[in-house]
C-alpha positions, 0 to 999 in steps of 0.5 A: 501489458494490457488487462487481456494479457494479464487475464491470459497469463493468470489463466495459464499460470493457474493451469500450469502450476495448480492444474485447475482453471481460473474462472474469474477476472484478473485486473490491474488496480493502480490504487494498491499501495502496500501490496502486490495484489489481492484476492477478493473473497466476495467476487473471487477476482484477483487484482494486481498492482501494475507498479510491480510489473513496471519496477521489477518485471514479469518474474515478480508479477508471476510470483504475485499471481501465484500467491493470489492464486493460492488464496483463490484455489484454497478458498474455493476448495474450502481449505485454509486460504489465509496467510497463517494457515498450514494449507496456504503455506504448504501450497506456496512452497509447492508452487514456488510462490513468494510469501511476501513481495519485494517492497516498492521503491518509494518515491521521493517526496515533493517537499524535502524540507520541513517548515516550523511556525513559531508563535509567542504570547504577547502577555506571558511570552510563552512560545509555541512551535507548530507544523501548520500555521494557525489563525492568530485572531482565532487562537489564544495562549493556552496559559494566560489566554493572551493574544498570539503573534507570529515570530517567524517561519523556520525551514529545516532541511 
């Protein structure tokens, strides 16, 4: 789906579900991570996360658009447009928009293992575990100010 198709879809949903025109811009925003879309108060534009279309299809996208259009129309009318407001909750039910979108399936991380770096003080033999490696010529023991030496790296799976 291209941005022009998204614009037409938002405009048609606005007319069908709300009986009012959508006079601003609707775009895809790939940087959205934890939300399906957002309504921008300053410009009145709507941004939609394209990942929801790719993972869940057009029905989920339509639900997100309806949700954002609820924010849009209530804000322009001067009514309660925030999630906690009665007007917003009422309009969501009226048009059949979801209050929350389905969570995205998380990608598996590139590194499925953890690395632990073990250090020991030369003087007092106190041991330190660190997730990140440290520069042993720059850092010293916190107990006796002795020099540190790297013992080993442990890889946990």
